N, C-alpha and C positions, 0 to 999 in steps of 0.2 A: 165705582161710585166713592167709595169713602176712603180707600185707598189711595184713586187718585188726589181725594180733597185733602187726605193727609201729607199724598209726599207733597203737592202741590204748596203745604203751608209751610213746610220745610225747605221748601227752594226758596222761601220769602226771605228765609230767616236772613241768610246770607244779601242779599239785593240790599235787606232791610240797616243790615251791619254796613254794607260798603256804605249805602248813603249819610250812616251817620256818621261814618268817618271823613268820611269825603268834606263834609257838611264839617263837623270842630273842627278839619286840619285848615280848611279856607278858610274858615271862621277867624282864627289866630293870626292869618297873614294878611287881613287887611291893615292895611296902611293905617297907624293912628296910635292915641294912646287911648284905653278906655276909659281912663281918669278925665284927661279930658273932656271927654267926649259925653260921660257924664255930671262933672264935677261942673265943669267949665273951665277955661284957659285961665283962669286964676286961681288955680287949685299950686298948692304952696308942693314943693318936692316933698317935705316928709307925708302931708296928706295923701300926695298921691298915693308912697308907701305904704300906708297905712290902708290904704283901700284895698291896691294889691294885696296884700297881704291876705287882708282880712276874706277875698274871696278868691283866692287861695290859688291867683293867675298867677303869683314868683312859681308854683309848683312845673317840672319838667310838662310838657305835653303830651308825652306817653300818661304821667299820674294821674292827670286831671281827664282824658280818656277813661283813665280806669276805673276812677271815681262816679265818673258820669254813668258806669255803664252798671257801676254796683247800685250807684239810686236808681236807676232805668228796671233794675231786676226786681226791685221793689217796689217798683210805683211813683219814684220820684223824681217830679223829672229837674228837680232845683229851686235852687230860688232868684228869680231877677236881680240885675245887678243895681238896674235902674228906678223902681218901684219894689223892692223889698217883701214882694209877695211872693208865694207860691205857684212857678211857673201852672200845675195843674189849675189854679182856681183861675189863670188869667184866663185861659185855655178853656176852661167854664164858661166863659162872661165871652170870649170875644167867638170861637170855632162857632156856635148854636146861629150867629146872624152870617156866615159864607158856606153854611149848610142851606137856611132860608133861603138865601139869596140864587144859590147852586141850582138847591131842585125845583126854586119857579122856574130859574133860566131855559135850566134843559126840559122842564114840559111843557114853557111855553113855543120847546124848539121845535120836539116831537108830537105835541098837538097840531102843529101847522107845516114843518116837513114831512114828516111820513104821511098824509094826503096830498097834497101839492104834488111828492116825488112823486106819487101811482098816477096822479092825475098826466105829470106830465109825459109820462115811460106810457102810460095807455093811449092817448093822444100825443105822439110823437110826431116831432114836425109843422105843430099846429100851431096857433097863436097863442092857447096852453101854455106850451109847451116854450115857446121861445119863451112869454112874458117869465113864466120860471126857469126857466134856464139865464136873464138876466136878471131876476133878484135873487136869484143864488150869487150868482158874480159879486152884482153890487155889497150884498149882506158881508162875502169874502173882504171883499178889499177896500171897504168903507173901514178906519179907525175906531177905536171901541172909543178914546177919549174925543173924537171930534163928533160923533154920534151922540152920547150922553149929555157932553157939551149942547145939541142941537134940539135935545127932546127937554136941555132944560130950560132952555131958552122959551123953547115953544111951549111945552105947556102950563109953564110956572112964571114965565112973563105976559109971553100972549095971548095966552090964555087963563090969562087969571083972575080975569071977570066973570069968565062960564061955571058952568057949572062942569067942565073940561079937565078944568085945574087939575094939579097934581103937585104935592109936595118935594124940593127941586133937593135934597137934603136932608140924612138923618133919620132913626128909627123912627122915631115919635114927635108928636109935636110937642110945642111949651105947655106945661100943663098936663098932661096926656101921661099917667105913671102904671105901669102896669103891678097888678098884685099877684108875688109869685102864687103858685095853688097850694102851697108848702105852707105855708101865711094864712091862707085862706081857711084851710082844712086842719090844722096846729095843728101840723107834723110838726115833729123836734130832732133833731140830729146837731151832733156836737160837729164846732168849726172844724176842720180840715178833714173831716171820716170821710171816704170814700162817699158815704152818706148824701152829705152835704152839700160834695160834689155833683154828684148826680139830680138835690134834686135842683142846684144851682143851673148845670147843663139844659134840666127840661126848663124849665121857670123863665133862663133867657132864648127863650126861642116863641117869639113872645105873641107871634096867631096861634103856635099850638095852644102855650097857657091860655091864652084868651079863649081858645076855644072851650077847652076841659073847666074855665073854671067861669063862661058863662056870660065875659065880660067884651060884650058886642063894639062897644065905643074904643075901645085901642085894640080889638078884631081888625074894623074896620079904616085904623087910623093907620098899622101899621100894615095893612094890607097896600092902602094908598102911598104908602114911603117906599115900597119895593118898589113897585110898578114900574116906574121908570128905570133904574139901576137892573131890574129881572130882563128888560124889553132891552138893552140897550148888551148884557151880556148874551143875551139869547143868537143873538143878529147872526155871530158864523158860525156856530151849530145848526142853525135853521138851517144855514145852506149848507154846510153838509151835508147836513145830514139827508137834503132834498137831492141832491145831484146823489147818495150813496142809494139812496128809495129807488132815485129814476132810472140808474146805471144795474140797480140790480135785477127789479122788474123788467125792462129792456132781453136781459138777459133769461130770465125762467120766460116770459110771454112769445119767447121764440122756438123753447122747446115741444119735445113731441107730445106729449104727455097732455099740454094746456093747448093743441090744435086739435086732439081727440077730445076732446071736450067741450070745447066750441061744434064741433062736428055734430058730438049726437046732439045736440040742440041746448047747452047745461046753461041757464040766464048767463052774462055776459056777468051780472055782478058777483054771483057763486064761483062761476071760473078766476077771478080776478082777486076777489078776496080767498076765499076757501083754498085755491089750491095756488094761483099766481105767488101772491102775494106770502103767503106759511111759506113755501120756499125760498121765498126770495129774504126771509127774516134775519138770516145770519151774518152778512155784513154789515145790515144796518143793526143790530143789538151789538155789535164791536164797537162801529163807531160811535153811539149811543154810551156804551162803558167808557170808554178811552175819554169822553166827550165829555162825561161830568168830571168825572175826574180829573180832569185840567180843570175845568170850574172852578170845581174846591180848591184849587190850589193854587190858583192863578189869576185869581180874580183882584188882582191890583189897581187894575187903574179904574175899574167901574170901582171899588172901594172906596178912594181919593178921589172921586171927584161928586160924587156922592155923599160925602165924611159919613161913611161907617168904618163905623173900628170892627173890622174883622181879619183873619189867618193872615190878608193877602200883605193886606195892609199894616198890619202887628209885625210881618219876617221884616220890610222894608226898614219900618222904624228901628227894630233892634240889630238891622244891620250897621245901619250910620250908626247909631247908639252904643254901638258894639254890647250890646246885652246878649250874651254868649249865650246863656239856659235859654233862654226866649227861641230863639234864632232856634237851636240844638233841637229846643221842644216840639217848635211848632213844625222843622222840617222833617223830623224822625212821623210825627203826625200825617201830616199831607203824604210821605212816602209810604205811611202803614192801610191812609184809603185809598189811596192808587191801587196798590197791592191787591186790595181787598175787592174794590169794582175787577177790576181782571178777573178774580176768581170766580166772581158772583157770573161776567160773562160766557168763561170759559166751561161753567157745570150748565148754565141755563143751553148752552149745542144739543147735548144731552135727550133735551126736555122740546129742545124746538124743532129737533130732527131727529125721531128716533133713531136710523142710516149709521149715526154718527156713536162711539162706544168710548168712550171714555177708557184707554188701557195703562 
């Protein structure tokens, strides 16, 4: 297991390098002038020359790439051209929102998709199976932006005078200000230090920060704001997980050992959960891992519709603004997260199925 893990980590390095190289080259191939995109069309030629020189954009691409790699090796992702702030600090502020949204959406997808997939497989060709398959097809077919707007209209407009009203945008209501745990506990850290970035990263998980500080007003407010975007983002993963669970369960339910367990008089509940479901888990775990990686890196439409400043929206804004350091930093972090979840899924195979040996 240790050798397999080390080998997979070493193999991930060229993958991350290739992602970074492609992103670096494509970002600088985007038509347009970074100076005009950030300073505006009225910027003079002298101002733009000074701007490009100050940010090192006058150097050859190979030199810029080497400088970025040197900083990356030290844990420095550079400084945002647009905000004049370290990319690591922007990442510590934006990534927690995407993690909260992605984990919440995947929690709903697994919570709904796995049980309905099992029910559809056990009751194959029944009314329940037909309803599940129709719902799964609709979940995959409905665009996220349309569903998001529909949810906003339903819960924020039509139901605004009922107890079921939910906020249409943002992470917190006006006037609700979370207290970072490190300020409440009087923990000190030097600005721009790793400890400070870690504190900011944890504190910007509003729900987790509210839990550890006992601030229930912020907790419930953040949870209500997260509900609609999590539902919108979870529809496609829910449909995919339900279909994969159904397909995998149908395959296992037809095997000899399941029929033997039924013939011996074992209760159906134990046959389904202990024998069939455990052996059908591998494809389900694979698709859950891949969907979670995709969600954390691609929730652009959801974040835009609900006014959430997360990773996906930040990458789009950085692309339009030609803010190369932010774009590069965010893409490499998203790629790392995706590779990490793939590794976790692969390592979980040996735990879920003892017949598999990772060699």
